[in-house]
N, C-alpha and C positions, 0 to 999 in steps of 0.2 A: 321234370325239366324239359324232356323231349316233347311232351304234350304242349307245354307253354310255347316253346319255339315253333312248333307246328302251327299253333293257333295264330301266332304273330305273323308267320309267313303267309298263312292263308289270308289274313287281314290285309297284308301288304299287296297281295295279288289282286284283292278286290278294290284297291285304291284307298284303303283305310290303314293308317298306322296307329297302333295303340301302345301306350307305355304305362305300366303300373310298376313304379320303382320305389324302393326304399333306399336309405343311405348305402352307398357302396355299389349300387347297380347303375351301370353306365347307360344313359339313353343314347339314341341315335343322334347323328349330327343335326338333323332337322329338328328333333325334339330339344336338343341342347340350345339351338338358336331360338326356339320359341321361349324357353325359360329365361334365356339371357335377355331377350327383347322385353319380356314382361318385367323383369327386374329393372332394366335400364329406364323404361318409360314410366313405371309406376313408383319406383323407389319405396318409401316407407308404407305405401298403401298395402303392400303384400308382406310386410314384416311378420315374423312369427313370434313376436313378443311386444308387450306394451307396458308402460308404467315403470315405476321405480322398483328394482329388485329388492325383495325382503320387506321387513316391517318398516314403513315410512309414515311420517305424519300426514294427516289430511290438512289441506290448506285452510286458511282462516274460514270460520263458519259464516253462514249467511247472517246478515244483520237481523233478520226477523224470520221466524219460521211460520209457515202458513197454518201448521197443525200442531197443537200442543201434544207432546209425547213424553210419557214417563221414562222411556228407555232411550238412552243416548249412545250412539256408536262410539267405541273407543277411538282415540286419535291415531294410535300406532298399530298398524296392521298391514299385511301385504302377502305376496306370493313369492315363493321360490320354486319355479317350475322345473328347473334343472338343478338338483342338489349335487354339490361336489362329491364325487365318489359314488353317487347314486345312479339310478337308471337313466339312460340317455333318452331324449325324445325320439319318437319314431316318425319319420317323415315319409309320407306316401303321396306321390304325385302321379296323377293320371294325365297324360298328354295324348290326345287323340287327334289325328290329322286326317281330314277328309278333303281331298282336292286342295283348295287354297284356304281352308278354314281349319284352325286349331282350337280345340277346347281343352282347358286346363282345370283340373280339380286338385286343390291342396287339402290334404287331410293329415293333421299333425296331432299326436297324442303325447301327453306329458304325465309323468308320475313324480310329483313333487310334494311340497308341504305348504300349508297356509299358516302364517304366523299372525297371532293377535295378542296384544297386551291388554288384558281385561281389567287389571288392577289399577286404580287411580291413586297409586302410592308414590308417584314420582320416581319409581325405580323401573328402568327399562329391562323387563324380563318376559318377553313374549313366549307363549306356549305354541306348540306346533300340532297341527292335525293333518291327516292325509289329504292330498289333492290329486285328483285324476281328471285331467282336462283334455278336451279335444277342440281343435280349431279347424273349421272348414271354410273354404273360399273358392270361387269359380271365376274364370276369365275366358274370353273369346278373343282370338287374334286372327287376322287375315294377312295373306302374303302381301308384302310391299317391297319390291326390289330397291326402292329409293332409300330405304332405311338400312342401317348398318348390319343388323341381324336378319334382315329380310322379312320381318314380321311387324305388324302394327296392332296394338291392343285396341279393340273397339268396344268391348263390354267388360264390366267387372261387377262382382257382387260385394255386399258387405261381408265382414268377417263375423262368423257365428261361433262363439266360444261356449261350449256346453260341458257338463260333467259326462264322463264316459258311461257310467251306469244309467240307463234310461229311467230306472225306478227312482233315482235321486234327482232327476231333472224336474223339480217342482217349482222352480222360478223361471219365468219366461218374460223377456222383453218383447212385447207384442207389436209395438209400433213406435217409430221414431220420426218426428218431423224436424226438419232443419230449415231455418229461415236466415236470410241475410238482410239486415237493416229492415226488418219487418216484412220482407217478401219471402214467401214460402218457396224453397228450392227443391225439396225432395220429401216424400212421405213414404217411409219404408214399412211395409206390413208383411213382407216375405223376405226373410233373411237370406234365402238362396236366389232371389231374383237378380237378374243381370240388368245393369244400367249402362246406357251409352256413356262412354268415357268423356266424350267432348260435350255432350248436350245435358247430361243429367248428374254426373258426379259433381258435387258442389265446388264452386270456385269462389274464392274470396280475395280481397285485397287487404294489405296491412291497414289496420284501423277500422275494418268493418266490424259491426256488432253482429255476433252469431248467436242465434237463439236455438236451444235444443230442448225439445219436448218429448217425453217418453211415456208410454202406457205399459204398465207392468202387472203381471198376474203372479200370485203366489199361493199354492195349495198345500204348503208344508204344515201349517197349523202348529207352529212352535209355541204360540201363546204369548208372544211379546207384542208390545205396542210402541212403535209401529211394527207390522209384520215383516216389512222389507225396508232395507236401506239402499239407496241408489246414489251412485257417484259418477262423476264424469272425469275421465282421464284425457288430458289435453297436452299436446307436445309443443305447440307454438304459441303459448300464452304469453311468456315473458319476452319483451322486446329486446332484452339484453343478452339472453342466452337461450339456446334450444335445450330444454329439459322438460321432463314430464311433471305435470302438476295434477294432483288429484283433489277435486272439490266435491262437496256434497251437493246433490241436486235438491231443490225445494220440493217438499212433499205437499201436493195440492189437496190431499185428503180424499181423493176419489180414484186412487190407483194410477194417477198420472204425476209426473215430476217434470221440473223444468230448471234450466240454468242458462244464463247469458254470459258470454265471454267475448273478449276483444282479440281479433287476430293480431298478434304481436310481431310475428316474423314470417318470412316466406318459407315455403316448404311443401312437400308432398307426404302425406301421412294419413292416419285415421285418428279420429277422436272416438273414445270408447265409452258407451253407456254400460255401467257395471252394477247389476242388481244382485243383492245378496239377501238371503233369508236372515232375519235378525239373530237367530241362534248361532249362525256361523260366526258372527262378530261378538255376540254377548256371552257365549259359553266358550271358555278357553280350551277345553278338551272335548274329546268325543269325535266320532266320525260323522260330522254333521255339515260337511261342506256342500252347500246348495246355492247355486249361482247361475247366472246367464249374463254374458257380456256380448255386446254387439258393437262392432267397429264400423264407423261410417267413413269411407275414403273421402279425401278432399285435397284441393290445391289452394295454397295461398300465394298470390303473385304480387 
């Protein structure tokens, strides 16, 4: 403890303030203002959860599939990342301030369960398998005395959801392209890359057609066809209510997937490309949770 305090003091004397905190560790006033500014300006773009909690139905299937596949994903499945009475998530936030620039890294780990109802018998009885997830996201802020918390967010990365055990990270969302009304807005190939909040984070208007294209790799070799199922989680789809909708992305047969949706409501959030190894969905039991989810921040105005 004394060593940590000494290192932080030395950093402060050098003009650098660093924070590595878990829940229950109080940051400095400046660091608190950085985190408050990030939350106020970005809203749901930096939320630590997405989608409907627990086993939920996938929305209506595509009218036509591009690739014929003998294996079909079950309708009811989902995640409970925080199980009542179970392990709490571990929040780790690094806030480093150098002069008038603050960098933030969010690293959150979850120990939960993945639920999937593999039986097509009309009875809702999902089985559970272990889930160990990690989410990372980065942001950069600069001092701005004109704002309430004194900081302005200038850059933000996508959210990268991975399994905690690197040996089980056999599914990877390698690239995501996002277009608005057939105009390409962003092409993400590095999930840790920082994007200018004003110039590059996608902005839409209600009624815009949003096209999402993803390239996915899977080295699990589970033996199913298709090897991977890819879904899109969207929070502002329904014009009547803000709620999460999960829809299957169209398999193009070449490791790429696509889906189009219409911006239904205003808001700040992420849509999430969710790639899962087929065995994760098709085998109800076993420690075979293999997935990668990438959240792309956006604004709908």
